[in-house]
N, C-alpha and C positions, 0 to 999 in steps of 0.2 A: 570581557565583552561589554560593549555599550548597549544599554537597554533603556532607551528613552533618557530620562534624567539621571539614571543610575549607571554605575559600573558594577557589574556582578562578576566575582572572581571565585570559582570553586577552588578550595584549598584541600590539603590532605594532612592527616595526622597518622598516616600509615595504613595498616590493615590488621584485621584479626579474623578469627574463625569462631563460628557458633554451630551448634548441632543442627544439621539440615532438617531433621524431623521437627525440631522446635521452631525453626524458621518458616516452615510451611504448614504447620498444624495438621489438619486432617487430609491434606493432599498426599496421595501415595508416593512413596519414594521413586518408583519407576517413572512417574510424571515429572516430579520436581528435579530429579537428577539430570534430566536432559538439558535443563536450563542452568543448573548450578551443581556441577560435579562435586562429589564429596571425597574427602581424604579417607585414610584407613581408620580414622576415629569417627567417621560419619559427619565431620565438620565441613562447612562450606566457607570459602573465602569471602570476606566482606570488606568494603572500603570504609574509611572514616573521613567524611567529606564535609567539613564546615563550609559555610558560604560567607564570603566577604561582600558587603554591600556598601558602596561608597557614593556619597553625594558631595556637592560643593561645601556642605556644612558638617557632615557626619561621616564617620567610619565605623560601621557596625559589623559584628560577626555573629552568625547564628550557629550556636553550639561550638564545641571546641575539642572534640575527640576524646581519647582516653587519658591523655596527659602522661606524666612521667612518674607517678607515685605508686604504680602497681608493684606488688612483691613478686619474687621469682616464681612462686607457685601459680599465681594468677596469670602471669605472662605466659607460662607454659600451657595452662588450661585453655586459654583463649588464643594461643599461638600468635601473640601480638608481634607485629613487625613494624617498628618505628625507625627503620633505616632512614626513611624520609619523614620528618616530623612537621608539625604545624609551624615551628620556627623556621624551618627550611622554606616552606611554602610562602610564608610572609616575606622572608628575605628575597625570594624570587621576584616579588613585586615592589621591592624597596621599602618594606615596612617591618616593624617589630611589634611585639605585644603592646609596647608603650604607645603605639600609633592608634590603638583602638579606643573609641569613645564609648561604645555601647556593646555589651555582650548579651545576646538574647537567647534564652533557653526554649527549645521546643518542649522539652521535659527534662527531668533531672536524673535519668539513668546514667550509669558510670561511663558508657560509651559515647555519651553526648556531653556530659558535664565534668568528666574526669579532668579535662584541661582547664577548668575554671580556677583551680587553685594549684599551688606548688609548694613543695616542702623545702625549706632552707637547709643549709648544712647543719644548723643547730636544731633541726627538727620542727621548727615553727611552720605552721600552715598559713599562707598568705594568698591574696588574690593574684592570679597569674598575669592579669592585665592591669597594670598599676594605675592607669589613668581613666579606667572605664567604670561606668555604672553598669551593674548587672540587673537584667530584667527577667523576672519569672512570673508565672501565673500563681495567684494566691492559693488556689485549691491544690495545685501541684506541689507547692512548697509545704502546705499542711500535710499532704499525704507522704511526701518524701521525708519529712522530719518526724513522722509517726508511722514508721513502716511496720508491716506485719509479716507473718511467715511466708507469704506468697511473693512479696516484693522486696524483702530485706536484702537479698543478694545483689539487687540492681541499684538500690538507693544507698550509696556509701556516703556517710555523713561528712567525711573529710573533704568531699568535693564541693560542698555548698554551705554548710554551717559557718565556716570561716568568713564567708561573704557578709553574713549578718553581723558577725562579731566586728568586722572591719567597717561596718556602716556604709557599704557600697551597694546594697541590695535594694531594688525597687520592685515591689509586688503590685501586679495589676489584677483586678478582680475579674475581668471578662474580656470579650473581644474588643478590638479597637486598634487605632493607630499607635505605633511606637515612635515613628518619625513620619513626616508627610510622605505618603505613598507606600509605606510599609505597615501592614497590619497583621494582627494575629487572629486566627479563627480556631476555636476549639473543635476538635474532632471526637474526643473521647476515644474509647476503644482500647488502644494500647495501654494507656493509663486513663483514669477518670478524666484528667484535665490535659491530656496530650493536645498539642496545638500545632498547626501548620502556619507558615508565614507566606503571605501574599504580597507581591511587589508589583505595583501598578503604575504605569507611566506611558503616556502617548497612546492610549487605547490598547496597550498590550499588558498581559499579566504573566508573571513568573511565579512559581510556587515552590517553596522549599517544603517538600512533602514529609520530611522526617521519617517516622515509623508508620505512617499511614500506608505509604508505598515505598518501603525501604530500598528495593532494587527493582530493576525493570522486570525481573522474573515474577514480581508480585503484582503485575499490572492487572491480571484477571481479578474480577471482583471477589470471588470466593477464596482466592489464595491469600489466606490470612495467617499471621504468625500464631503459633501456639503460645508465644509469650504474651499475647494480648490478654489483659485481665477481663475485658468486656468485648468479646469478639463480635457479638451481634450489633453492638454500637459501631464497631469498625465497619461491618457489613453495610449498615444503613447509611453511614456517611459516605463510604467509598462508592457505593452504587450511584449516588447522586453526583459526587465529585467527578467521577470518571466521565460521565456523560457531559458535564460542564467543560471538562478539560478538552474533550474532543471538539465540542461545538465551538468553543471560544479560543481554541489553539493556545492553551496554557503551556508555557515552557516549564517542564517539571524538572527540579533538581533532586537527584536521588542521593540521599546521604550515605547509603551503604552499598551502592552498586560497586563492584570491584573494578569495573572496566570503563564505564562511562559516567560522566558527571551529570548530564542533562539530556533531555529529549522530549519529543512530542508524542502523546498517545494517539495512535491511529487505529482505524478499524477497517478491515477488509474481509468481505464475505462473512461477516458476523464474528470475526476473530480479532482480538485486540493485539497490538504490538507497539513497540516503541521505536520511533525514528530517532536515532542519536543526533544530538546537536553538538557541533564542534565549538567548544567555548574558547 
């Protein structure tokens, strides 16, 4: 889709499943299951939707899915389905990973950064995007490279440490522009330094919401993931953000929605819903 000076292309690295209770935190199952039906293991289906951002000068991708390095046990636990991968999505628009100039991380969890690196037949870990600079937030990098018991399962070192070794990593300390018209904003909540990406052109704003609002089922302000390390920070940021999104008609890109890539948050009779947008 053309969005002012940008071309925005939702991509896919397949799908996976996570525990429904963990995905909706304190929300009771009879409520969340209406929006996201669970399988026999209580898991809900989730998309893996990186976003391609193209300008006349840059080709940028936000996040990169789970990638191809997971072992058989993990693939089964998360019910990963990569029948259609990121490579397929890029090929659909005439690109390869070598076409990407910038890889931007919302945060460094395995379902967002797993595709940042790849393993060669000889077992060496290399950047998956050979011509790209990788951009991550300094605080997120520090947390990811010093994991603790609560976040260790999500921060897999093989996904990002090789980037520093290859000297293709750029760390940014705070909010600001990555390229003209594309800026990052810290939300906190999910991780201490989780960030969303705002794309602004021609008086319009699109937002890659990452794990602030991972699916349209999470549009209600108190519907917050149990995975969030700092849920009250999520609540505070989300409360303000949702009102702004409605008032200014932000086009929201949902990284984990299994059925739609983007939509507008609307309100009717005090209830929030998402109007899907055909990309």
